[in-house]
N, C-alpha and C positions, 0 to 999 in steps of 0.2 A: 535217661536218668543219670548216667555217669557224668553228663555235662554239668550238672548243678554243683557237685563238690569242686570241680575245677575252677569255677568262677572266682571263689575267694582267693585262689592262688594268683589269678591274673590281677586281682585287686592289690594283693600284697606286693607283687613285683612292680606294679605301676606306682606304688607309694614311694618306692626307693628314690627315683629321680626327683620326685616332688620335694622330698625331705632335703635332698642336697641343694635343690634350687633355693629353698627357703633358707637353708643354712648359709648359702653363698650370698644371700641378699643384703645382710647388714653392712652397707658400704659407708654410712655417715661417720664411721669411726676415725678415718684419717683426719687429724687436725694438727696444724703446725704448732708445735710447742717449743718455745725458745730455750736456749741453753740454761739461763739462770733459773728458770722455773723447774726444769727437770733436775738440775744439779743441786740447787739449794732451795727446795720448795718454798717459794715466797709467801705461801699461805700457811703460816704456822698453825698447828693444831687441827688442820683439816684432814680428814681421812683421805687416803689415796684413791685413785680412780677405781670405780667398782659400782655395783648396783645398789649401794647403800642409800644414795640420794633419792628422795621421793620425786615423782613426776612434778614438773612445774605447775603451780596453781594457775587457774585461769586469771587473766589480768584483772586486778581489782580496780573498780572505778574510783579514781581519786576525786576528791571533793572540789574545792574551789580552784585549785591549780589547773586541773585538766580543763575545766570550763574556760578558764582564762586563756589557755593555749589554743583552744578552738577559735576563740574570738580573734586572737592575734595571728592565727594560722602559723604558729610556730611549732616546735616539737611537741609530741605528746608528753605529758608529765605524769610520772608514777611516783607515789610517795610510799615508802616502806617504813613504818614506825619502828624506831630503834632508839635505845638510850645512847648517850654520847660514847660510853665505853663499849657498846656493842655495834656501833655504826660501821666500823671497818669490816667486822665479820658479816654483817648484813649486806654490805656492798660486795664482798667477795662471793657470797652466795648468789647474789643477783648476777654477777659476772659469770659464775659457773653455769647458771640456768641459761643465760644468753648463749654461751658457747655450746651447751648441750642441745639447744634448739636450733643450731645451725648458723648463728651469727659468727662472722669471721673475727678472730682476735684483734686484727688491725682496725676493726671498726669501733673499738671500745676505748674510751678514755676514763680513767678513775681519778677523781680529785678528793683530797682530804682537807678539811678546814682546820684541823688541829694538828696533832703529831703526824709526821710523814709516814706513809705506808712503808713497812719493812723492805719491800722490793725497791722503792725509790731511794731509801736511805742506803741500801746496799749498792745500787748502781751508781749513785752519786759519789761513792767512795772511790770510783775509778776516774772521776773528773766530770765536770759539767759538759764538756764537748762530746764525750762518748755517750753520756746519758741522753742529751737532747738529740743526738744522731739516731738513737733508737726510736724516738718519736717520728722522725722524718722517714725512717725505713718502713714504718707502718706494718711490721711483721707480727706484732704482738700487742696485747693489751698494754697500754702505757699508764703508769701511775705518776701523779704529780701533786705538788702542794697547790691548794686552791689559790694561795697568794701569788703563784706564778701562772695563773690562768691566762693572763694576757699573752704569755709566750706559748701557750698550748695551741696546737692546730685543731681545727674543727674536725669532728668525727661524727658518724651517724648516731652513736650512742655515747652519752656522758653519764657516768654514775658518780654521784657526790656522796661522800660519807661525812656527815656533820658530826665529827668526833671531837669538837672543841672550837675555840674561837669565840669572840664576842658577838653579840647580836648584830652590832654595826658591821663587823667583818662579814658575817654570813649574809647580811642584806646586800653587801657589795658583791660578794662572790657568786651567789646563786644566779642573779641575772646574767652575769658574765658566763657562767657555766651553760646557761640556757642558750646563749648566742653560739656556743661551740657545738651544740647538739643539733644535727640536722634532722633527726628523726625522733629520738627518744631521750628524755632526761629522767633519770631515776635518782631520787633523793632519799637517802637513808638517814633518818634522824628524828628528832622530836617534832611531831606534827604541828604543834603550836608555833615553835620557833621557825619552822620551814614556811608555814603559811604567812606568818608575820614578815619574814624576809622576802618572800615572793611578792607579797602585797606592797611592801615598801619599794621594791626594785622594779616592778613591772608597770 
């Protein structure tokens, strides 16, 4: 009879190491973050790191664009509907989700079709040579103007924020952005403009 009360104590002591093993398990935290991002947070208005962000949604099947990429055996295309003035925010959220799910920062190129991303504008203030050297270093997400897409190196993931520009410009830039993406092209913008641009350029 005295053996029975002792068993829960054995259970409790066995639980201790299990808890520490579980606590020691979260290893996917270390992620290289470059100087400019930590010093002068290039994503204004975005809350700092923490559990506030919801889990990434399951990939949404994109309509025409994705079917076209299957036929051309190019990158997968994902469309995130966003107004022009919200396209940069949508692109930043897409980048955050990519990094949170294990994508290396150096795998991601972000292009804007309208106004420069604040990070690109900040880095260009130190000169073009230093700015483009960061692209070649491939240590972090690189932000560029879609007008300079010809100078941008290919990366596995290209995120395009359609935050301005004429329909003709967008029709020129999106196919070029698609050529730079070896695995995934994410376009944040008005779905009709994006579909028309991809239809004209593909």
